[in-house]
C-alpha positions as CSV (number, residue, x, y, z in Angstrom):
1,X,22.7,14.8,-7.9
2,X,23.4,13.2,-4.5
3,X,26.7,12.1,-3.1
4,X,26.7,8.5,-4.4
5,X,25.5,9.6,-7.9
6,X,28.4,12.1,-7.9
7,X,30.9,9.4,-7.0
8,X,29.5,7.0,-9.6
9,X,29.8,9.7,-12.3
10,X,33.3,10.4,-11.3
11,X,34.3,6.8,-11.4
12,X,32.9,6.4,-14.9
13,X,35.0,9.4,-15.9
14,X,38.0,7.9,-14.2
15,X,37.6,4.6,-16.0
16,X,37.5,6.5,-19.3
17,X,40.5,8.7,-18.6
18,X,42.7,6.1,-16.9
19,X,41.8,3.0,-19.0
20,X,40.1,4.2,-22.1
21,X,37.0,2.2,-21.4
22,X,33.3,3.3,-21.1
23,X,31.2,2.2,-18.1
24,X,27.7,3.3,-17.3
25,X,27.1,4.7,-13.8
26,X,24.6,1.9,-13.2
27,X,27.4,-0.6,-13.3
28,X,29.3,1.0,-10.4
29,X,28.5,-0.8,-7.2
30,X,28.7,1.3,-4.0
31,X,27.7,0.0,-0.5
32,X,28.0,1.3,3.0
33,X,31.4,0.3,4.4
34,X,31.2,-2.6,6.9
35,X,31.7,-1.5,10.5
36,X,34.9,-3.5,10.8
37,X,36.7,-1.4,8.2
38,X,37.6,2.3,8.0
39,X,35.4,4.3,5.6
40,X,31.9,5.4,4.8
41,X,31.2,3.9,1.4
42,X,32.8,1.0,-0.4
43,X,33.3,0.7,-4.2
44,X,33.5,-2.8,-5.7
45,X,36.6,-2.8,-7.9
46,X,36.4,-6.3,-9.5
47,X,34.3,-5.2,-12.5
48,X,37.1,-2.9,-13.7
49,X,40.1,-5.1,-13.2
50,X,40.0,-6.8,-16.6
51,X,39.6,-3.6,-18.5
52,X,42.4,-1.9,-16.5
53,X,44.7,-5.0,-16.9
54,X,46.0,-4.4,-13.3
55,X,45.6,-6.0,-9.9
56,X,42.5,-5.1,-7.9
57,X,44.6,-3.2,-5.3
58,X,46.3,-1.2,-8.0
59,X,43.0,-0.3,-9.6
60,X,41.6,0.7,-6.2
61,X,44.6,2.9,-5.4
62,X,44.3,4.7,-8.8
63,X,40.5,5.2,-8.5
64,X,40.9,6.3,-4.9
65,X,43.5,8.9,-5.8
66,X,41.4,10.2,-8.7
67,X,38.3,10.6,-6.4
68,X,40.3,12.4,-3.7
69,X,41.7,14.8,-6.3
70,X,38.4,15.4,-8.2
71,X,35.5,15.1,-5.6
72,X,35.6,17.5,-2.7
73,X,33.5,15.2,-0.5
74,X,36.0,12.4,-0.6
75,X,38.7,13.1,2.0
76,X,40.6,9.8,1.9
77,X,40.5,6.1,1.0
78,X,42.0,2.7,1.7
79,X,41.9,-0.5,-0.4
80,X,41.4,-3.9,1.0
81,X,41.3,-7.0,-1.2
82,X,39.7,-5.3,-4.2
83,X,37.3,-3.1,-2.3
84,X,37.8,0.7,-2.3
85,X,36.7,2.2,1.0
86,X,36.0,6.0,0.8
87,X,36.1,8.4,3.7
88,X,33.7,11.4,3.3
89,X,34.9,14.7,4.7
90,X,33.4,16.2,7.9
91,X,32.9,19.4,6.0
92,X,30.7,17.7,3.4
93,X,28.6,16.1,6.2
94,X,28.2,19.5,7.8
95,X,26.9,21.0,4.6
96,X,24.6,18.1,4.0
97,X,23.1,18.3,7.5
98,X,22.5,22.0,7.1
99,X,20.7,21.4,3.7
100,X,18.4,18.7,5.2
101,X,17.4,20.9,8.1
102,X,16.7,23.9,5.8
103,X,14.8,21.8,3.2
104,X,11.2,21.2,4.2
105,X,10.6,18.8,1.3
106,X,13.9,16.9,1.6
107,X,13.5,13.5,-0.1
108,X,10.8,14.6,-2.5
109,X,11.2,15.2,-6.3
110,X,9.8,18.2,-8.3
111,X,6.8,17.7,-10.5
112,X,7.5,15.6,-13.5
113,X,4.3,16.4,-15.4
114,X,3.2,12.7,-15.6
115,X,-0.2,11.5,-14.4
116,X,-0.8,8.2,-12.6
117,X,-4.2,6.9,-11.8
118,X,-4.4,4.7,-8.7
119,X,-7.5,2.6,-7.9
120,X,-8.0,1.1,-4.5
121,X,-10.7,0.0,-2.0
122,X,-13.6,-0.6,-4.5
123,X,-16.0,-2.3,-2.1
124,X,-19.4,-3.8,-2.5
125,X,-22.4,-2.0,-1.0
126,X,-23.8,-5.0,0.8
127,X,-21.4,-4.9,3.8
128,X,-19.0,-2.6,5.7
129,X,-15.3,-2.4,5.0
130,X,-13.4,-5.2,6.6
131,X,-9.8,-6.3,7.4
132,X,-9.0,-7.1,3.8
133,X,-10.2,-3.6,2.7
134,X,-7.9,-2.1,5.4
135,X,-4.8,-3.6,3.7
136,X,-6.1,-2.5,0.3
137,X,-6.9,1.0,1.4
138,X,-3.6,1.5,3.2
139,X,-1.6,0.2,0.3
140,X,-3.4,2.3,-2.2
141,X,-3.2,5.5,-0.1
142,X,0.4,5.0,0.8
143,X,1.4,4.4,-2.8
144,X,-0.5,7.5,-3.8
145,X,1.5,9.6,-1.3
146,X,4.8,8.0,-2.3
147,X,4.2,8.5,-6.0
148,X,3.2,12.1,-5.3
149,X,6.6,12.6,-3.4
150,X,8.3,11.1,-6.5
151,X,6.9,13.9,-8.6
152,X,3.8,12.4,-10.2
153,X,0.3,13.9,-10.4
154,X,-1.7,11.1,-8.7
155,X,-5.4,10.6,-9.2
156,X,-7.0,8.4,-6.6
157,X,-10.2,6.6,-7.6
158,X,-12.4,3.7,-6.7
159,X,-15.1,1.8,-8.5
160,X,-18.0,1.0,-6.1
161,X,-19.7,-2.3,-6.8
162,X,-23.2,-1.1,-6.2
163,X,-25.3,-3.5,-8.2
164,X,-25.7,-7.2,-8.7
165,X,-26.8,-10.3,-6.8
166,X,-24.9,-9.6,-3.6
167,X,-26.4,-6.2,-3.2
168,X,-29.9,-7.6,-3.9
169,X,-29.5,-10.1,-1.1
170,X,-29.1,-7.3,1.4
171,X,-32.1,-5.4,-0.1
172,X,-34.3,-8.5,-0.1
173,X,-33.4,-9.4,3.5
174,X,-34.3,-5.9,4.7
175,X,-37.5,-5.9,2.6
176,X,-38.6,-9.3,4.1
177,X,-37.3,-9.1,7.6
178,X,-36.4,-5.4,8.3
179,X,-39.9,-4.3,9.4
180,X,-39.1,-0.7,8.6
181,X,-36.0,-0.5,10.8
182,X,-33.3,2.0,10.0
183,X,-29.8,2.6,11.2
184,X,-31.1,5.6,13.3
185,X,-33.9,3.6,14.9
186,X,-31.5,0.8,15.8
187,X,-28.5,3.0,16.8
188,X,-26.2,1.0,14.4
189,X,-23.6,2.5,12.1
190,X,-25.3,2.6,8.7
191,X,-23.0,0.3,6.7
192,X,-23.0,-2.2,9.5
193,X,-26.7,-2.1,9.5
194,X,-26.9,-3.1,5.8
195,X,-24.2,-5.7,6.3
196,X,-26.2,-7.3,9.0
197,X,-29.0,-8.0,6.5
198,X,-26.5,-9.6,4.1
199,X,-25.5,-12.0,6.8
200,X,-29.1,-12.5,7.7
201,X,-29.9,-13.4,4.1
202,X,-27.2,-16.0,4.0
203,X,-28.5,-17.5,7.3
204,X,-32.0,-17.7,5.9
205,X,-30.7,-19.3,2.7
206,X,-28.7,-21.8,4.7
207,X,-31.9,-22.7,6.6
208,X,-33.8,-23.1,3.4
209,X,-31.1,-25.3,1.9
210,X,-31.0,-27.5,4.9
211,X,-34.7,-28.1,4.7
212,X,-34.6,-28.7,1.0
213,X,-31.9,-31.3,1.4
214,X,-34.4,-33.5,3.2
215,X,-36.9,-33.5,0.3
216,X,-37.4,-36.3,-2.1
217,X,-36.2,-34.0,-5.0
218,X,-32.9,-33.5,-3.2
219,X,-32.5,-37.2,-2.5
220,X,-33.1,-38.0,-6.1
221,X,-30.6,-35.5,-7.3
222,X,-28.0,-36.8,-4.9
223,X,-28.6,-40.4,-6.0
224,X,-28.3,-39.4,-9.7
225,X,-25.4,-37.0,-9.6
226,X,-23.1,-37.7,-6.7
227,X,-19.7,-39.3,-7.3
228,X,-19.0,-42.7,-5.7
229,X,-16.4,-41.2,-3.3
230,X,-18.7,-38.3,-2.3
231,X,-20.8,-38.4,0.9
232,X,-24.0,-36.4,1.3
233,X,-22.3,-33.5,3.2
234,X,-19.6,-33.1,0.5
235,X,-22.0,-33.3,-2.4
236,X,-24.5,-30.8,-1.0
237,X,-21.7,-28.4,-0.2
238,X,-20.6,-28.4,-3.8
239,X,-24.2,-28.3,-5.1
240,X,-25.3,-25.2,-3.2
241,X,-24.7,-22.7,-5.9
242,X,-26.6,-24.7,-8.4
243,X,-29.4,-25.2,-6.0
244,X,-29.5,-21.4,-5.3
245,X,-29.7,-20.6,-9.0
246,X,-32.3,-23.2,-9.9
247,X,-34.4,-24.3,-6.9
248,X,-34.1,-21.8,-4.1
249,X,-37.1,-19.6,-3.4
250,X,-34.9,-16.9,-2.0
251,X,-32.6,-17.2,-5.0
252,X,-35.5,-16.7,-7.3
253,X,-36.6,-13.6,-5.4
254,X,-33.1,-12.2,-5.7
255,X,-33.0,-12.8,-9.4
256,X,-36.4,-11.2,-9.8
257,X,-35.2,-8.1,-7.8
258,X,-32.1,-7.8,-10.0
259,X,-34.3,-8.0,-13.2
260,X,-36.6,-5.3,-11.7
261,X,-33.6,-3.1,-11.0
262,X,-32.3,-3.5,-14.5
263,X,-35.7,-2.7,-16.0
264,X,-35.9,0.5,-13.9
265,X,-38.7,-0.6,-11.5
266,X,-39.4,2.5,-9.4
267,X,-39.9,0.7,-6.1
268,X,-36.8,-1.4,-6.5
269,X,-34.7,1.6,-7.4
270,X,-36.0,3.6,-4.4
271,X,-35.1,0.8,-2.1
272,X,-31.6,0.4,-3.8
273,X,-30.9,4.2,-3.4
274,X,-32.0,4.2,0.2
275,X,-29.8,1.2,1.3
276,X,-26.8,2.4,-0.7
277,X,-27.1,5.8,0.9
278,X,-26.8,4.2,4.2
279,X,-23.7,2.3,3.1
280,X,-22.0,5.4,1.6
281,X,-22.5,7.3,4.8
282,X,-20.8,4.5,6.7
283,X,-18.0,4.2,4.2
284,X,-17.3,8.0,4.4
285,X,-17.0,7.8,8.2
286,X,-14.6,4.8,7.9
287,X,-12.5,6.4,5.2
288,X,-12.2,9.6,7.2
289,X,-11.1,7.8,10.3
290,X,-8.6,5.7,8.3
291,X,-7.2,8.9,6.7
292,X,-7.9,8.0,3.1
293,X,-9.8,9.9,0.3
294,X,-10.5,9.8,-3.4
295,X,-10.5,12.3,-6.3
296,X,-13.3,10.5,-8.1
297,X,-15.8,7.8,-7.5
298,X,-17.0,5.4,-10.2
299,X,-20.1,3.2,-9.8
300,X,-20.7,-0.1,-11.4
301,X,-24.3,0.9,-11.9
302,X,-23.0,3.5,-14.4
303,X,-20.2,1.3,-15.9
304,X,-21.7,-2.1,-16.2
305,X,-22.8,-1.5,-19.8
306,X,-19.5,0.0,-20.9
307,X,-17.1,-1.9,-23.1
308,X,-19.6,-3.1,-25.7
309,X,-18.4,-0.4,-28.2
310,X,-14.8,-1.6,-27.6
311,X,-15.8,-5.1,-28.4
312,X,-17.2,-3.9,-31.7
313,X,-13.9,-2.2,-32.4
314,X,-12.0,-5.3,-31.5
315,X,-14.2,-7.4,-33.9
316,X,-13.5,-4.9,-36.7
317,X,-9.8,-5.1,-36.0
318,X,-9.8,-8.8,-36.0
319,X,-8.7,-8.9,-32.3
320,X,-11.9,-10.7,-31.3
321,X,-14.0,-13.3,-33.1
322,X,-17.7,-14.3,-33.0
323,X,-19.0,-17.8,-32.5
324,X,-22.0,-19.3,-34.3
325,X,-24.2,-18.6,-31.3
326,X,-23.3,-14.8,-31.5
327,X,-21.0,-14.7,-28.5
328,X,-17.8,-12.8,-28.9
329,X,-14.4,-14.2,-27.7
330,X,-10.7,-13.6,-27.7
331,X,-8.1,-16.3,-28.0
332,X,-5.1,-15.7,-25.7
333,X,-3.7,-19.2,-25.9
334,X,-0.6,-17.9,-27.6
335,X,0.5,-16.2,-24.4
336,X,-0.5,-19.0,-22.0
337,X,-4.1,-17.9,-21.3
338,X,-7.3,-19.5,-22.4
339,X,-10.1,-18.3,-24.7
340,X,-12.1,-15.5,-23.0
341,X,-15.7,-14.6,-23.6
342,X,-16.4,-10.8,-23.9
343,X,-20.1,-10.8,-24.9
344,X,-22.6,-13.6,-24.3
345,X,-24.8,-15.0,-27.0
346,X,-27.6,-12.8,-25.8
347,X,-25.4,-9.7,-26.2
348,X,-24.9,-9.1,-22.4
349,X,-21.5,-8.2,-21.2
350,X,-19.3,-10.1,-18.6
351,X,-17.2,-8.6,-15.9
352,X,-14.1,-8.1,-18.0
353,X,-16.1,-6.3,-20.6
354,X,-17.0,-3.7,-18.0
355,X,-13.4,-3.3,-16.9
356,X,-12.4,-2.7,-20.6
357,X,-14.9,0.0,-20.9
358,X,-14.1,1.6,-17.5
359,X,-10.4,1.7,-18.4
360,X,-11.1,3.8,-21.5
361,X,-13.6,6.0,-19.6
362,X,-11.0,6.8,-17.0
363,X,-8.3,7.5,-19.6
364,X,-10.8,10.0,-21.2
365,X,-11.3,11.6,-17.8
366,X,-7.7,11.9,-16.7
367,X,-5.4,11.0,-19.6
368,X,-3.2,9.0,-17.2
369,X,-0.3,7.1,-18.8
370,X,-0.1,4.7,-15.9
371,X,-3.0,2.9,-14.1
372,X,-2.4,0.9,-10.9
373,X,-5.1,-1.5,-9.7
374,X,-4.9,-2.3,-6.0
375,X,-6.7,-5.7,-5.9
376,X,-6.0,-8.9,-3.9
377,X,-4.0,-11.7,-5.6
378,X,-7.1,-13.8,-6.1
379,X,-7.6,-11.7,-9.2
380,X,-4.1,-12.1,-10.7
381,X,-5.4,-14.0,-13.7
382,X,-8.2,-11.6,-14.3
383,X,-5.9,-8.6,-14.6
384,X,-3.3,-10.5,-16.7
385,X,-6.1,-11.2,-19.2
386,X,-7.5,-7.6,-19.0
387,X,-4.1,-6.1,-19.6
388,X,-3.4,-8.4,-22.6
389,X,-6.8,-7.5,-24.1
390,X,-6.2,-3.8,-23.8
391,X,-2.8,-4.1,-25.4
392,X,-4.3,-6.0,-28.3
393,X,-6.9,-3.3,-28.7
394,X,-4.1,-0.8,-29.0
395,X,-5.2,1.4,-26.1
396,X,-2.7,4.2,-25.5
397,X,-2.3,3.5,-21.8
398,X,-2.0,-0.3,-22.2
399,X,1.7,-0.5,-21.5
400,X,1.3,1.5,-18.3
401,X,-1.0,-0.9,-16.5
402,X,0.0,-2.5,-13.2
403,X,-1.8,-4.8,-10.8
404,X,-0.7,-4.0,-7.3
405,X,-1.4,-7.5,-6.1
406,X,-1.5,-8.2,-2.4
407,X,-1.8,-11.3,-0.2
408,X,-4.7,-12.0,2.1
409,X,-4.7,-10.8,5.7
410,X,-5.6,-13.2,8.5
411,X,-5.9,-12.8,12.2
412,X,-4.2,-15.2,14.7
413,X,-7.6,-16.9,14.9
414,X,-7.6,-17.6,11.1
415,X,-9.4,-16.5,8.0
416,X,-12.6,-14.5,7.9
417,X,-15.9,-15.5,6.2
418,X,-18.3,-12.7,5.2
419,X,-21.3,-15.0,4.7
420,X,-21.0,-16.4,8.2
421,X,-20.6,-13.0,9.8
422,X,-17.1,-13.7,11.1
423,X,-15.5,-10.9,9.3
424,X,-13.6,-8.3,11.3
425,X,-15.0,-4.9,10.3
426,X,-12.5,-2.1,9.7
427,X,-14.2,0.0,12.3
428,X,-14.0,-2.7,14.9
429,X,-10.3,-3.3,14.0
430,X,-9.5,0.4,14.5
431,X,-11.3,0.4,17.8
432,X,-9.3,-2.6,18.9
433,X,-5.9,-1.2,18.1
434,X,-6.7,2.1,19.9
435,X,-8.0,0.0,22.9
436,X,-4.7,-1.9,23.0
437,X,-2.8,1.3,22.8
438,X,-4.8,2.7,25.7
439,X,-4.2,-0.3,27.8
440,X,-0.4,-0.2,27.2
441,X,-0.3,3.5,27.9
442,X,-2.2,3.1,31.2
443,X,0.3,0.4,32.2
444,X,3.2,2.8,31.7
445,X,1.3,5.9,33.0
446,X,3.0,8.1,30.5
447,X,0.0,10.3,29.5
448,X,-0.9,11.4,33.0
449,X,-1.4,15.1,33.3
450,X,-2.7,15.5,29.7
451,X,-6.3,16.5,29.0
452,X,-8.7,13.8,28.0
453,X,-9.0,15.2,24.4
454,X,-5.2,15.3,24.2
455,X,-4.9,11.7,25.4
456,X,-7.5,10.5,22.9
457,X,-5.7,12.3,20.0
458,X,-2.4,10.7,21.0
459,X,-3.9,7.2,21.5
460,X,-5.7,7.5,18.1
461,X,-2.4,8.3,16.4
462,X,-0.5,5.6,18.2
463,X,-3.2,2.9,17.6
464,X,-3.8,3.7,14.0
465,X,-0.1,4.2,13.4
466,X,0.4,0.7,14.8
467,X,-2.2,-0.7,12.5
468,X,-0.9,1.0,9.4
469,X,2.7,0.3,9.9
470,X,2.1,-3.4,10.7
471,X,0.1,-3.7,7.4
472,X,2.6,-1.8,5.3
473,X,5.9,-3.2,6.6
474,X,5.2,-6.5,4.7
475,X,5.8,-6.8,1.0
476,X,2.4,-6.5,-0.6
477,X,2.6,-9.8,-2.3
478,X,3.0,-11.7,0.9
479,X,0.2,-13.0,3.0
480,X,0.2,-11.8,6.5
481,X,-1.3,-12.3,10.0
482,X,-2.3,-9.1,11.8
483,X,-1.8,-9.2,15.6
484,X,-3.1,-6.1,17.4
485,X,-1.1,-6.7,20.6
486,X,2.1,-7.2,18.6
487,X,1.5,-4.1,16.5
488,X,1.7,-1.7,19.5
489,X,4.9,-3.2,21.0
490,X,7.2,-0.3,21.8
491,X,10.2,-2.6,21.5
492,X,9.4,-4.3,18.2
493,X,9.4,-3.5,14.6
494,X,6.3,-1.3,15.0
495,X,4.8,2.1,14.3
496,X,4.8,3.1,18.0
497,X,8.6,2.3,18.2
498,X,9.2,4.8,15.4
499,X,6.7,7.3,16.8
500,X,8.5,7.1,20.2
501,X,11.8,7.9,18.5
502,X,10.2,11.0,16.8
503,X,8.8,12.1,20.2
504,X,12.4,12.0,21.6
505,X,13.5,14.4,18.8
506,X,10.5,16.6,19.4
507,X,11.2,16.8,23.1
508,X,14.7,18.0,22.4
509,X,13.5,20.7,20.0
510,X,10.9,21.9,22.6
511,X,13.8,22.3,25.1
512,X,15.7,24.3,22.5
513,X,12.8,26.6,22.0
514,X,11.9,27.0,25.7
515,X,15.5,27.4,26.8
516,X,16.7,29.4,23.8
517,X,19.6,27.0,23.1
518,X,21.8,27.8,20.2
519,X,21.9,25.0,17.7
520,X,23.3,26.9,14.7
521,X,27.1,26.9,15.3
522,X,28.4,23.4,14.7
523,X,31.1,23.9,12.0
524,X,33.8,23.5,14.6
525,X,32.7,20.0,15.5
526,X,35.1,17.7,13.6
527,X,35.1,14.5,15.7
528,X,32.0,12.9,14.2
529,X,31.2,9.7,16.0
530,X,30.4,6.4,14.3
531,X,26.8,6.5,15.6
532,X,26.4,10.0,14.2
533,X,27.9,9.0,10.8
534,X,25.5,6.0,10.8
535,X,22.6,8.5,11.2
536,X,23.9,10.8,8.5
537,X,24.3,8.0,6.0
538,X,20.8,6.8,6.8
539,X,19.3,10.2,6.3
540,X,21.2,10.6,3.0
541,X,19.6,7.4,1.8
542,X,16.0,8.7,2.3
543,X,15.4,10.2,-1.2
544,X,16.6,7.0,-2.9
545,X,14.2,4.9,-0.7
546,X,11.3,7.0,-1.7
547,X,12.2,6.5,-5.4
548,X,12.6,2.8,-4.9
549,X,9.2,2.5,-3.1
550,X,7.6,4.5,-5.9
551,X,9.2,2.5,-8.7
552,X,8.1,-0.8,-7.2
553,X,4.8,0.3,-5.7
554,X,6.0,-1.1,-2.4
555,X,5.6,0.9,0.8
556,X,7.4,-1.8,2.8
557,X,10.7,-0.3,1.6
558,X,9.8,3.0,3.3
559,X,8.4,1.3,6.4
560,X,11.5,-0.7,7.0
561,X,13.7,2.3,6.3
562,X,11.9,4.3,8.9
563,X,12.3,1.5,11.4
564,X,16.0,1.2,10.7
565,X,16.4,5.0,11.0
566,X,14.6,5.0,14.3
567,X,16.9,2.2,15.5
568,X,20.0,4.2,14.5
569,X,18.7,7.2,16.4
570,X,18.1,5.2,19.5
571,X,21.8,4.0,19.4
572,X,22.8,7.6,18.9
573,X,20.6,8.7,21.9
574,X,22.2,6.2,24.2
575,X,25.9,6.5,23.0
576,X,26.4,10.3,23.1
577,X,25.3,13.2,25.2
578,X,23.2,15.7,23.4
579,X,22.2,18.6,25.6
580,X,25.1,17.8,27.9
581,X,27.6,17.4,25.0
582,X,31.3,18.1,25.5
583,X,31.2,21.4,23.6
584,X,28.8,23.9,22.2
585,X,29.6,22.8,18.7
586,X,29.0,19.2,19.5
587,X,25.7,20.1,21.1
588,X,24.6,22.1,18.1
589,X,25.6,19.4,15.7
590,X,23.7,16.7,17.6
591,X,20.6,18.9,18.0
592,X,20.7,19.6,14.2
593,X,21.1,15.8,13.6
594,X,18.1,15.1,15.9
595,X,16.0,17.7,14.1
596,X,17.0,16.2,10.7
597,X,16.2,12.7,11.9
598,X,12.8,13.8,13.3
599,X,12.0,15.6,10.1
600,X,12.8,12.5,7.9
601,X,10.9,10.2,10.3
602,X,7.8,12.4,10.1
603,X,8.1,12.7,6.4
604,X,8.5,9.0,5.8
605,X,5.7,8.1,8.1
606,X,3.4,10.6,6.5
607,X,4.0,8.9,3.2
608,X,2.7,5.7,4.9
609,X,-0.4,7.7,6.1
610,X,0.8,7.7,9.7
611,X,0.6,10.8,12.0
612,X,3.2,11.5,14.6
613,X,2.2,12.3,18.2
614,X,4.0,15.0,20.1
615,X,4.0,12.9,23.3
616,X,3.6,9.3,24.1
């Protein structure tokens, strides 16, 4: 039990003993005391006034006296207009600081024997990972680390979309225009190589469509089907998908290739395996560089037929119904959704059918009671329907499903478009932030005298730390604009700002080791300064922030906490002397406080997937 939990429990006991009323600890409000008042934590008295039948000041005085008498940590109090300001004893802060320094896993909970399955990334194999995948991967990885710190056994998975029309487009383009080229022959990263052929296919289809629009057939269709207010450009923009599915030569070739794949055609499967192997090799390099990994991979080519047995179960239970044409549906209009098809009249499944089957398969694999899907908010409706279907089927994990929905990421130049080849690839983005970090470092000249390998390690940690922090500091549900230059600003709300604060603590500890400075004897230091108290209270808050981030699947709580802790340390750094402190005890206390701050900053940033450099 931490300090605030202890105080809350004591207040509930006091309410029972003094006023004969029962109050839950959750109802007790405790906040940091505002800087203009004396105290460390403030208890809101007003909720207890009516039950005590006394004035707010009287209730505050009685509760304050009770806490001073019963809780060793509370050294004094004052009451101002219904607020009870508590003063925590220096002795308690000394003990707390010592515990933090001696506890390597401070802030983390013991194992709770509960399993959480977390899905993230889940790319298509027709293109490399891009900016949107970066936010997805960083959210998923960070949540996995935070949940692990909260005591859960976390299983990290992805389902790779390795089949379908989009994948066949890349395959067909390479088959028609590749002339036997390979990633090795062209010196191109293998997933980028495949992605280039997806873009090439779209370019060729666009050219075909432009030619087709000039034909008499196209003119007749336009005259027959366009709305009065539509011009040719607007009409043909909307008509493109229908053209691709009915009149395009390339579209017909893609559909034929997909049918060949589904029928097990040896040549098609051989091409599919070859091109996917190129993509997987590229993905692995990007994931390693990004610092993320998975416990198990699922492939849509293995799962796309799953779910049909569950549809049969749903029919038997009366959850689903069959129409006259043989298609199977579920009616969700009673919860504000529409009617949803689960099997077509020809017996083939739709996308949600696969998701239903995959959900059960993963439960059989891991037995996870909670499943978190990290997917962009464009799929909010899909997951709302999926979760409702699984609940109606009575799946044992259905109440533990959560859609970690996140907003799209844009660059200052605007949105990206895969088909037009304007997407910012994840690899290029990582190169860019490291380049910006290098440029900024060269301006300051702070890495002179370090070996080239050492500089590159530091710049990688700073650049990727900037990227990750900038992505994670925003609530997942919000859209965001990523600006590489802004992300590395040492004076802003950035990863490098926090890393620089850690480097300061690290530099102090290196001095302690090289100069054999004693930092153990600080019990005689009793004049704790406001900036020191601010740091202590911030460090004390760390375990609660981890729990909040885990409960809400929101790394931004932790990112903003680390930033505020770094700001508090910078104030401390400028307001008091550390190595040149006024006494040996003060020096030891401040060194221990620096060590504790550095440890918490490193721990918190690790949960965000960010490594700390030793120098900057």
